[in-house]
Residue frames relative to the residue before (quaternion, step in Angstrom):
aa qw qx qy qz dx dy dz
M 1.0000 0.0000 0.0000 0.0000 0.00 0.00 0.00
R 0.3316 -0.7648 0.5303 0.1547 3.55 -0.72 1.14
I 0.3041 -0.7824 0.5224 0.1500 3.56 -0.67 1.05
W 0.7606 -0.2148 0.1144 0.6019 3.52 0.95 -0.89
S 0.1137 -0.7987 0.5904 0.0263 3.45 -1.17 0.48
I 0.0717 0.7981 -0.5935 0.0756 3.65 -0.82 0.79
S 0.3269 -0.7394 0.5567 0.1910 3.60 -1.09 0.69
R 0.2214 -0.7693 0.5910 0.0998 3.52 -0.84 1.01
K 0.2201 -0.8410 0.4878 0.0800 3.60 -0.47 1.26
S 0.8203 0.0896 -0.0722 0.5602 3.53 1.11 -0.28
W 0.5805 -0.5881 0.4293 0.3646 3.53 -1.25 0.53
C 0.3596 -0.7425 0.5221 0.2164 3.58 -1.00 0.67
I 0.6854 -0.4314 0.3252 0.4883 3.54 -1.16 0.12
P 0.6209 -0.5440 0.3808 0.4165 3.62 -1.24 0.52
I 0.4003 -0.7025 0.5477 0.2150 3.51 -1.20 0.76
V 0.1676 -0.8028 0.5683 0.0670 3.56 -0.71 1.01
C 0.1094 -0.7678 0.6238 0.0971 3.51 -0.80 0.96
L 0.4039 -0.7354 0.4940 0.2280 3.59 -0.49 1.17
A 0.5234 -0.6524 0.4518 0.3103 3.52 -0.95 0.98
I 0.6484 0.4720 -0.3259 0.5007 3.57 1.02 -0.76
G 0.8369 0.2460 -0.1846 0.4528 3.59 -0.82 1.03
C 0.5167 0.6396 -0.4121 0.3925 3.50 1.29 -0.26
T 0.1467 0.8170 -0.5464 0.1117 3.62 -0.65 0.75
S 0.5036 -0.6533 0.4608 0.3276 3.58 -1.11 0.52
I 0.1476 -0.7831 0.5984 0.0825 3.55 -1.08 0.76
D 0.4400 0.7510 -0.4158 0.2634 3.53 1.25 0.14
L 0.1472 -0.8031 0.5763 0.0350 3.60 -0.84 1.01
T 0.3037 0.7946 -0.4880 0.1957 3.62 1.19 0.15
D 0.7914 0.3111 -0.1447 0.5060 3.57 0.77 -0.89
V 0.5293 0.6386 -0.3942 0.3957 3.57 1.16 0.16
N 0.2976 -0.7529 0.5620 0.1695 3.56 -0.95 0.88
L 0.0732 -0.8502 0.5209 -0.0199 3.54 0.11 1.31
T 0.1459 -0.7408 0.6479 0.1003 3.50 -1.24 0.70
A 0.7989 0.0202 0.0275 0.6005 3.62 1.16 -0.49
L 0.4537 -0.6828 0.4983 0.2823 3.57 -1.18 0.64
P 0.5075 -0.6094 0.4812 0.3736 3.67 -1.00 0.48
E 0.6065 -0.5780 0.3873 0.3848 3.43 -1.19 0.65
N 0.8557 0.1310 -0.1504 0.4775 3.55 -1.23 0.79
E 0.6270 0.4727 -0.3748 0.4929 3.58 1.14 0.62
A 0.2683 -0.7623 0.5683 0.1551 3.54 -1.11 0.46
M 0.3425 -0.6169 0.6426 0.2986 3.49 -1.41 0.17
A 0.0638 -0.7748 0.6261 0.0601 3.63 -0.61 1.01
Y 0.0412 0.8186 -0.5703 0.0549 3.54 -0.76 0.98
G 0.1796 0.7436 -0.6270 0.1473 3.42 -1.39 0.45
Q 0.4449 -0.6428 0.5442 0.3046 3.55 -1.18 -0.69
I 0.1336 -0.7213 0.6669 0.1310 3.53 -1.27 0.63
K 0.1107 -0.8188 0.5632 0.0112 3.48 -0.35 1.32
V 0.1456 -0.7704 0.6204 0.0195 3.51 -0.71 1.18
L 0.0267 0.7888 -0.6141 -0.0048 3.60 -0.64 0.91
I 0.1804 -0.7527 0.6307 0.0564 3.42 -1.04 1.12
G 0.7516 -0.0595 -0.0542 0.6546 3.57 -0.07 1.32
D 0.7382 -0.3624 0.2321 0.5195 3.63 -0.56 -1.03
K 0.5546 0.6216 -0.3722 0.4093 3.52 1.37 0.21
P 0.3710 -0.7106 0.5321 0.2725 3.64 -0.76 0.79
A 0.4295 -0.6803 0.5237 0.2800 3.55 -0.97 0.75
Q 0.2033 -0.7582 0.6139 0.0829 3.57 -1.12 0.83
W 0.1273 -0.8212 0.5511 0.0757 3.58 -0.30 1.16
Q 0.4682 -0.6940 0.4794 0.2635 3.53 -0.97 0.98
P 0.5590 -0.5999 0.4433 0.3622 3.56 -1.19 0.42
S 0.7585 0.0729 -0.0538 0.6453 3.47 1.33 -0.50
A 0.2861 -0.7840 0.5210 0.1791 3.63 -0.23 1.21
Q 0.6222 0.5472 -0.3697 0.4205 3.62 1.04 -0.66
M 0.6608 0.4734 -0.3397 0.4730 3.63 0.97 -0.75
A 0.6028 0.5521 -0.3576 0.4516 3.62 0.99 -0.71
F 0.6287 0.5659 -0.2895 0.4480 3.58 1.02 -0.81
L 0.6769 0.5130 -0.2698 0.4537 3.49 0.98 -1.06
K 0.6601 0.5282 -0.2808 0.4544 3.54 1.00 -0.99
T 0.8240 0.0823 -0.0247 0.5600 3.65 0.88 -0.80
P 0.0298 -0.8912 0.4439 0.0879 3.62 0.58 0.95
F 0.7071 0.4457 -0.2726 0.4765 3.56 1.27 -0.18
T 0.5666 0.5495 -0.4058 0.4607 3.52 1.23 0.47
I 0.3524 -0.6915 0.5832 0.2399 3.59 -1.01 0.73
H 0.2297 -0.8026 0.5439 0.0853 3.55 -0.57 1.20
D 0.6640 -0.4248 0.4068 0.4618 3.50 -1.36 0.10
G 0.4108 -0.7381 0.4259 0.3242 3.50 1.15 -0.73
R 0.5692 -0.5440 0.4739 0.3943 3.48 -1.18 -0.90
F 0.1669 -0.8081 0.5638 0.0348 3.53 -0.91 0.95
F 0.0175 -0.8095 0.5868 -0.0099 3.65 -0.78 0.96
V 0.1897 -0.7358 0.6246 0.1804 3.50 -1.24 0.46
H 0.2497 -0.7653 0.5784 0.1320 3.53 -1.06 0.62
L 0.0800 0.7900 -0.6004 0.0950 3.50 -0.73 1.07
V 0.2292 -0.7648 0.5986 0.0646 3.60 -1.29 0.63
N 0.3889 -0.6587 0.5958 0.2448 3.48 -1.17 0.82
Q 0.3626 -0.7888 0.4473 0.2148 3.65 -0.44 1.13
S 0.6883 0.4487 -0.3352 0.4611 3.59 1.20 -0.30
S 0.7518 0.3421 -0.2204 0.5188 3.63 0.93 -0.80
E 0.3989 -0.7245 0.4899 0.2757 3.62 1.16 -0.33
T 0.3569 0.7021 -0.5233 0.3253 3.59 1.26 0.30
H 0.2850 -0.7474 0.5924 0.0962 3.54 -1.13 0.95
Y 0.0874 -0.7880 0.6082 0.0396 3.58 -1.00 0.84
D 0.1036 -0.7828 0.6135 0.0105 3.52 -0.80 1.04
Q 0.0417 0.8811 -0.4642 0.0801 3.57 0.40 1.34
E 0.3348 -0.7329 0.5676 0.1689 3.55 -0.86 1.00
I 0.2784 -0.7335 0.5999 0.1565 3.55 -1.09 0.78
H 0.1488 -0.8093 0.5667 0.0423 3.63 -0.90 0.93
N 0.8552 0.2002 -0.1322 0.4595 3.51 -1.44 0.36
D 0.8381 -0.1950 0.1118 0.4971 3.68 -0.66 -0.82
G 0.5842 -0.6141 0.3138 0.4280 3.63 1.46 0.10
S 0.3909 0.6605 -0.5167 0.3794 3.59 1.29 0.33
F 0.0439 -0.8053 0.5906 -0.0282 3.54 -1.01 0.95
Y 0.1162 -0.7434 0.6584 0.0165 3.49 -1.25 0.75
W 0.0154 0.8378 -0.5393 0.0841 3.55 -0.21 1.37
H 0.2392 -0.7290 0.6001 0.2263 3.64 -1.09 0.47
L 0.0133 -0.8088 0.5846 -0.0632 3.57 -0.68 1.11
P 0.4169 -0.6417 0.5710 0.2972 3.64 -1.01 0.72
A 0.6672 -0.5061 0.3932 0.3796 3.48 -1.35 0.58
G 0.5280 0.6338 -0.4833 0.2932 3.55 -1.11 0.73
K 0.5476 -0.5936 0.4625 0.3658 3.45 -1.31 -0.23
Y 0.1714 -0.8056 0.5670 0.0134 3.49 -1.04 1.02
F 0.1698 -0.7602 0.6075 0.1555 3.65 -0.97 0.63
V 0.2656 -0.7322 0.6066 0.1596 3.60 -0.77 1.03
V 0.3040 -0.8158 0.4704 0.1443 3.51 -0.26 1.33
G 0.7240 -0.3496 0.2852 0.5218 3.56 0.78 -1.10
F 0.4426 -0.6710 0.5207 0.2875 3.50 -1.28 -0.33
E 0.2047 -0.7122 0.6525 0.1587 3.49 -1.51 0.32
W 0.1002 -0.7896 0.6041 0.0387 3.52 -0.91 0.94
R 0.1045 -0.7991 0.5921 -0.0009 3.60 -0.62 1.26
R 0.0364 -0.7885 0.6139 0.0074 3.49 -0.73 1.08
E 0.0175 0.8155 -0.5737 0.0748 3.55 -1.08 0.75
G 0.2248 0.7498 -0.6021 0.1571 3.60 -1.22 0.48
G 0.8201 -0.0430 -0.0008 0.5705 3.52 -0.37 1.09
A 0.7782 -0.2308 0.1894 0.5525 3.62 -0.56 -1.00
F 0.5500 0.6225 -0.4053 0.3818 3.63 1.18 0.06
H 0.0992 0.7581 -0.6350 0.1109 3.60 -0.80 1.04
K 0.1154 0.7788 -0.6083 0.1007 3.54 -0.91 0.96
R 0.0994 -0.7559 0.6449 0.0534 3.60 -0.96 0.83
M 0.0046 -0.7809 0.6246 0.0023 3.49 -1.05 0.92
H 0.1958 -0.7855 0.5852 0.0467 3.52 -1.03 0.80
G 0.1267 0.7948 -0.5904 0.0597 3.52 -1.11 0.60
P 0.5277 -0.6677 0.4346 0.2946 3.56 -1.13 0.62
I 0.1842 -0.7405 0.6243 0.1671 3.62 -1.13 0.52
R 0.1017 -0.8578 0.5023 0.0397 3.62 1.04 -0.74
A 0.4343 0.6536 -0.4956 0.3723 3.67 0.59 1.23
H 0.2815 -0.7352 0.5913 0.1751 3.46 -1.33 0.40
I 0.1391 -0.7386 0.6563 0.0661 3.42 -1.31 0.76
E 0.1175 -0.7782 0.6126 0.0732 3.55 -1.04 0.82
I 0.1653 -0.7831 0.5964 0.0612 3.67 -0.52 1.13
P 0.4627 -0.6799 0.5126 0.2469 3.66 -0.77 1.15
S 0.5971 -0.6242 0.3959 0.3117 3.60 -1.29 0.67
A 0.6919 0.4562 -0.3027 0.4707 3.58 1.09 -0.43
S 0.6241 -0.4966 0.4040 0.4480 3.62 -1.17 0.26
S 0.1583 0.7995 -0.5571 0.1595 3.54 -0.80 0.93
V 0.2947 -0.6789 0.6184 0.2644 3.54 -1.38 0.07
C 0.1589 -0.8255 0.5406 -0.0330 3.49 -0.49 1.40
Y 0.2475 -0.7635 0.5831 0.1253 3.60 -0.80 1.05
L 0.1639 -0.8218 0.5346 0.1095 3.69 -0.52 1.03
G 0.6423 -0.5450 0.3633 0.3981 3.62 1.04 -0.03
S 0.4835 -0.6017 0.5417 0.3326 3.56 -1.34 -0.07
L 0.1320 -0.7805 0.6054 0.0831 3.68 -0.42 1.14
R 0.1348 -0.7981 0.5853 0.0471 3.53 -0.69 1.19
I 0.0696 -0.7616 0.6435 0.0310 3.62 -0.88 0.97
E 0.0448 -0.8584 0.5109 -0.0109 3.55 -0.31 1.10
F 0.1195 -0.7867 0.6043 0.0416 3.64 -0.71 1.03
P 0.4665 -0.6566 0.4888 0.3351 3.63 -0.91 0.70
D 0.7644 -0.0957 0.0327 0.6367 3.62 1.16 -0.55
D 0.6927 -0.5258 0.3323 0.3650 3.52 -1.26 -0.24
Q 0.5015 0.6775 -0.3956 0.3648 3.50 1.26 0.45
N 0.6076 -0.5583 0.3978 0.4011 3.64 -1.15 0.19
I 0.3440 0.7563 -0.4700 0.2980 3.56 0.45 1.22
P 0.7361 -0.3643 0.2851 0.4941 3.73 -1.26 0.04
Y 0.0899 -0.7654 0.6359 0.0416 3.54 -1.27 0.58
R 0.2351 -0.7764 0.5585 0.1734 3.51 -1.13 0.25
I 0.2142 -0.7613 0.6066 0.0811 3.59 -1.15 0.92
S 0.1247 0.7615 -0.6352 0.0322 3.48 -1.24 0.71
V 0.2773 -0.7319 0.5958 0.1803 3.60 -1.18 0.36
I 0.1054 -0.7950 0.5974 -0.0047 3.53 -0.90 1.15
D 0.3260 -0.7172 0.5773 0.2146 3.52 -1.06 0.75
E 0.0661 0.7767 -0.6135 0.1262 3.50 -0.54 1.36
L 0.0206 0.8780 -0.4768 0.0362 3.58 1.05 0.86
E 0.6958 0.5105 -0.3033 0.4041 3.61 0.65 -0.97
E 0.6256 0.5213 -0.2944 0.5002 3.59 1.05 -1.03
A 0.7388 0.4460 -0.2652 0.4301 3.52 0.77 -1.13
K 0.5880 0.5358 -0.3707 0.4793 3.67 1.12 -0.47
A 0.6364 0.5414 -0.3292 0.4400 3.56 0.87 -0.78
A 0.6608 0.5181 -0.2709 0.4706 3.55 1.03 -0.99
L 0.6345 0.5689 -0.2629 0.4524 3.42 1.12 -0.96
S 0.6768 0.4910 -0.2666 0.4793 3.58 0.95 -0.93
Q 0.6180 0.5129 -0.3223 0.5011 3.63 1.11 -0.68
R 0.7287 0.4848 -0.2498 0.4141 3.50 0.82 -0.92
F 0.7890 0.1649 -0.0806 0.5863 3.58 1.12 -0.83
T 0.0860 -0.8626 0.4966 0.0439 3.53 0.57 1.28
R 0.7302 0.4317 -0.2898 0.4432 3.70 0.99 -0.49
L 0.5686 0.5900 -0.3754 0.4331 3.64 1.28 -0.02
K 0.3768 -0.6790 0.5861 0.2314 3.49 -1.02 0.98
I 0.1068 -0.8373 0.5362 0.0073 3.54 -0.55 1.22
D 0.0480 0.7352 -0.6727 0.0681 3.56 -0.82 1.18
S 0.0898 -0.8638 0.4952 0.0234 3.55 0.33 1.25
Q 0.0817 -0.7590 0.6446 0.0420 3.55 -1.20 0.78
K 0.5278 -0.6225 0.4875 0.3103 3.62 -1.27 0.51
C 0.0475 0.7356 -0.6737 0.0526 3.46 -1.09 0.96
I 0.0109 0.8852 -0.4651 -0.0077 3.55 0.98 0.85
L 0.5549 -0.6144 0.4639 0.3153 3.56 -0.98 0.86
K 0.1143 -0.8016 0.5867 0.0052 3.55 -0.89 1.04
E 0.3655 -0.7131 0.5488 0.2382 3.56 -0.81 1.03
E 0.2287 0.7652 -0.5762 0.1736 3.52 -0.79 0.99
A 0.4428 -0.7120 0.4444 0.3155 3.62 -0.71 0.88
L 0.5106 -0.6502 0.4773 0.2978 3.63 -1.03 0.72
S 0.2371 -0.7943 0.5425 0.1365 3.56 -0.55 1.13
């Protein structure tokens, strides 16, 4: 089920993540048995498609670069979000197939946009674009499903792209249960919503 969809016709101004307050929220490699009080695990997937091919992000872009220095890779992909109450900035890298597991304090978040870094040999390119979506994390400890955010590029050039959010809760819950076998999961929907930042 598609929740919302919008076409982006041009690249936005570069997105800046302030060094003060930037922190990792990634739980992918953490062995959880319980969630911290008043924090949630927010999970979902960021699917980047280049033409009809899904991008595959490396666990370590630097290692991939060293192994094949003359190949242009899909690169590294980051999303930028901010807690609207504390003004804490997050500059989160996406790995592998784009599935993510983040820990977030309760509150409202604005997903500002993305940065796509591509490299290979002497080739280096950074592209930025807006996402402009809101997340609301409940006040109690919870597991929140954010949806599958799709970012579709006709090819790998600096051209228009399309964003949509799809509800794939059942598939995502199954993957979550396999990844965190010791965590009691009572998942609720906190689907990303497009909304202009006021």
